[in-house]
BAMAR-575027 format. One line per 8 residues: number of its first residue (from 1); for each residue x, y, z of N, C-alpha, C, O. Coordinates in Angstrom, 1 decimal. Example, Ala and Ser with C-alpha at 12.3 -4.5 7.8 and 13.67 -1.06 7.14 Angstrom:
! residues 2
1) 13.2 -5.7 7.8 12.3 -4.5 7.8 13.2 -3.3 7.8 14.2 -3.3 8.5; 12.8 -2.2 7.1 13.7 -1.1 7.1 12.9 0.0 7.9 13.4 1.1 8.0 $
This chain:
! residues 79
1) 62.6 94.9 120.9 63.5 95.3 122.0 64.9 95.2 121.5 65.7 96.2 121.6; 65.4 94.1 121.0 66.7 94.1 120.4 67.8 93.8 121.3 67.6 93.5 122.5; 69.0 93.8 120.8 70.2 93.5 121.5 70.4 94.6 122.6 70.8 94.3 123.7; 70.2 95.8 122.2 70.5 96.9 123.2 69.6 96.9 124.4 70.0 97.1 125.5; 68.3 96.5 124.2 67.4 96.4 125.3 67.7 95.2 126.2 67.5 95.3 127.4; 68.2 94.1 125.6 68.6 93.0 126.4 69.8 93.3 127.3 69.8 92.9 128.4; 70.7 94.0 126.7 71.9 94.4 127.5 71.5 95.3 128.6 72.0 95.2 129.7; 70.6 96.2 128.3 70.1 97.2 129.3 69.5 96.5 130.5 69.7 96.8 131.6 $
9) 68.6 95.5 130.2 67.9 94.7 131.2 68.9 93.9 132.1 68.8 93.8 133.3; 69.9 93.4 131.4 71.0 92.7 132.1 71.7 93.6 133.1 71.9 93.2 134.3; 72.1 94.7 132.7 72.8 95.7 133.5 72.0 96.2 134.7 72.4 96.2 135.8; 70.7 96.6 134.4 69.9 97.0 135.4 69.6 95.9 136.4 69.5 96.2 137.6; 69.3 94.7 135.9 69.1 93.6 136.8 70.3 93.3 137.7 70.1 93.0 138.9; 71.5 93.3 137.1 72.7 93.1 137.9 72.9 94.1 139.0 73.3 93.8 140.1; 72.6 95.4 138.7 72.7 96.4 139.7 71.7 96.2 140.8 72.1 96.4 141.9; 70.5 95.9 140.4 69.5 95.7 141.4 69.7 94.4 142.3 69.5 94.4 143.5 $
17) 70.3 93.4 141.7 70.5 92.2 142.4 71.7 92.2 143.3 71.7 91.7 144.4; 72.8 92.8 142.8 74.1 92.8 143.5 74.5 94.1 144.2 75.3 94.1 145.1; 74.0 95.2 143.7 74.5 96.5 144.1 73.6 97.2 145.1 74.1 98.1 145.8; 72.3 96.9 145.1 71.4 97.7 145.9 71.1 96.9 147.2 70.7 95.7 147.1; 71.2 97.6 148.3 71.0 96.9 149.6 69.8 97.5 150.3 69.5 97.1 151.5; 69.1 98.4 149.7 67.9 98.9 150.3 66.8 97.8 150.3 66.8 96.9 149.5; 65.9 97.9 151.3 64.8 96.9 151.4 63.5 97.7 151.7 63.5 98.6 152.5; 62.5 97.2 151.0 61.1 97.7 151.3 60.3 96.6 151.9 60.7 95.4 151.8 $
25) 59.2 96.9 152.5 58.4 95.9 153.2 57.8 94.9 152.2 57.8 93.7 152.4; 57.3 95.4 151.1 56.6 94.5 150.1 57.4 94.1 148.9 57.0 93.3 148.1; 58.6 94.7 148.7 59.4 94.6 147.5 60.8 94.0 147.8 61.5 94.6 148.6; 61.2 93.0 147.2 62.5 92.4 147.3 63.3 92.8 146.0 63.1 92.2 145.0; 64.2 93.8 146.1 64.9 94.2 144.9 65.8 93.2 144.4 66.1 93.2 143.2; 66.3 92.3 145.2 67.2 91.2 144.7 66.4 90.3 143.7 67.0 90.0 142.6; 65.2 89.9 144.1 64.4 89.1 143.2 64.0 89.8 141.9 64.1 89.2 140.8; 63.7 91.1 142.0 63.4 91.9 140.8 64.6 92.0 139.9 64.5 92.0 138.7 $
33) 65.8 92.1 140.5 67.0 92.1 139.7 67.2 90.8 139.0 67.6 90.9 137.8; 67.0 89.7 139.6 67.1 88.4 139.0 66.1 88.3 137.8 66.4 87.7 136.8; 64.9 88.8 138.1 63.9 88.7 137.0 64.3 89.6 135.8 64.1 89.1 134.7; 64.8 90.7 136.1 65.3 91.6 135.0 66.5 91.0 134.2 66.5 91.1 133.0; 67.3 90.3 134.9 68.5 89.6 134.3 68.0 88.5 133.4 68.5 88.3 132.3; 67.0 87.7 133.9 66.4 86.7 133.1 65.7 87.2 131.8 65.9 86.6 130.8; 65.0 88.3 132.0 64.3 88.9 130.8 65.4 89.4 129.8 65.2 89.4 128.6; 66.5 89.9 130.3 67.6 90.4 129.5 68.2 89.3 128.7 68.5 89.5 127.5 $
41) 68.4 88.2 129.3 69.0 87.0 128.6 68.0 86.5 127.5 68.4 86.2 126.4; 66.8 86.5 127.9 65.8 86.0 126.9 65.7 87.0 125.7 65.6 86.5 124.6; 65.7 88.3 126.0 65.7 89.3 124.9 66.9 89.2 124.0 66.8 89.3 122.8; 68.1 88.9 124.6 69.3 88.7 123.8 69.2 87.5 122.9 69.5 87.6 121.7; 68.7 86.4 123.4 68.6 85.2 122.7 67.6 85.4 121.5 67.9 85.0 120.4; 66.5 86.0 121.8 65.5 86.2 120.8 66.0 87.2 119.7 65.7 87.0 118.5; 66.7 88.2 120.1 67.2 89.1 119.1 68.3 88.5 118.2 68.3 88.7 117.0; 69.1 87.6 118.8 70.1 86.9 118.0 69.4 85.9 117.0 69.8 85.8 115.8 $
49) 68.4 85.2 117.4 67.7 84.3 116.6 67.0 85.0 115.4 67.1 84.6 114.3; 66.4 86.1 115.7 65.7 86.9 114.7 66.7 87.5 113.7 66.4 87.4 112.5; 67.8 88.0 114.1 68.8 88.5 113.2 69.4 87.4 112.4 69.7 87.6 111.2; 69.6 86.2 112.9 70.1 85.1 112.1 69.1 84.7 111.0 69.5 84.3 109.9; 67.8 84.8 111.3 66.8 84.4 110.3 66.8 85.5 109.2 66.6 85.1 108.0; 67.1 86.7 109.5 67.1 87.7 108.5 68.3 87.5 107.5 68.1 87.9 106.3; 69.4 87.0 108.0 70.5 86.8 107.1 70.3 85.7 106.2 71.0 85.6 105.1; 69.4 84.7 106.4 69.2 83.6 105.6 68.2 83.8 104.5 67.8 82.9 103.8 $
57) 67.7 85.0 104.3 66.6 85.2 103.3 67.3 85.4 102.0 68.4 86.0 101.9; 66.6 85.0 100.9 67.1 85.2 99.6 66.3 86.3 98.9 65.1 86.4 99.1; 67.0 87.1 98.1 66.4 88.2 97.4 66.5 88.0 95.9 67.6 87.6 95.5; 65.5 88.2 95.2 65.5 88.1 93.8 65.2 89.5 93.1 64.4 90.2 93.7; 65.9 89.7 92.0 65.7 91.0 91.3 65.0 90.7 90.0 65.3 89.7 89.3; 64.0 91.5 89.6 63.3 91.3 88.4 63.7 92.4 87.5 63.6 93.6 87.8; 64.2 92.0 86.3 64.6 93.0 85.3 63.7 92.9 84.1 63.5 91.8 83.5; 63.1 94.0 83.7 62.2 93.9 82.5 63.0 94.4 81.3 63.7 95.4 81.4 $
65) 62.8 93.7 80.2 63.5 94.0 79.0 62.5 94.1 77.8 61.7 93.1 77.7; 62.5 95.2 77.1 61.5 95.3 76.0 62.2 95.3 74.7 63.1 96.1 74.4; 61.7 94.5 73.8 62.3 94.4 72.4 61.5 95.3 71.5 60.3 95.3 71.5; 62.2 96.1 70.8 61.5 97.0 69.8 61.6 96.5 68.4 60.9 97.0 67.5; 62.4 95.5 68.1 62.6 95.0 66.8 63.6 95.8 66.0 63.8 95.4 64.8; 64.2 96.8 66.5 65.1 97.6 65.7 66.5 97.2 66.1 66.8 96.7 67.2; 67.5 97.4 65.2 68.9 97.1 65.5 69.4 98.1 66.6 68.8 99.1 66.7; 70.4 97.7 67.3 70.9 98.6 68.4 71.3 100.0 67.9 71.1 100.9 68.7 $
73) 71.8 100.1 66.7 72.2 101.5 66.2 71.0 102.4 66.1 71.1 103.6 66.5; 69.9 101.9 65.6 68.7 102.7 65.4 68.0 102.9 66.7 67.3 104.0 66.9; 68.1 102.0 67.7 67.5 102.3 69.0 68.2 103.5 69.7 67.5 104.2 70.3; 69.5 103.6 69.5 70.2 104.7 70.1 69.7 106.1 69.5 69.7 107.1 70.2; 69.4 106.0 68.2 69.0 107.3 67.6 67.6 107.7 68.1 67.3 108.9 68.1; 66.8 106.7 68.4 65.4 107.1 68.9 65.5 107.8 70.3 64.7 108.6 70.6; 66.5 107.4 71.1 66.6 108.0 72.4 67.0 109.4 72.3 67.2 110.1 73.3 $
């Protein structure tokens, strides 16, 4: 989901919780808005933690070197 999804859930939840005044018989949009805002906060926290873990990884490079036994001048002639 990532940071963008968390921000999206926060915005949609805030609009539903504070901006919408419609009411249905079985659905309370204010509670659904608060649930979306909570899910957005959780998504933001998880995205930040995962991104912080990616920055702490170490990468190693493997370089292969082959000795031919020839001096450098003769190696250039072979190429």
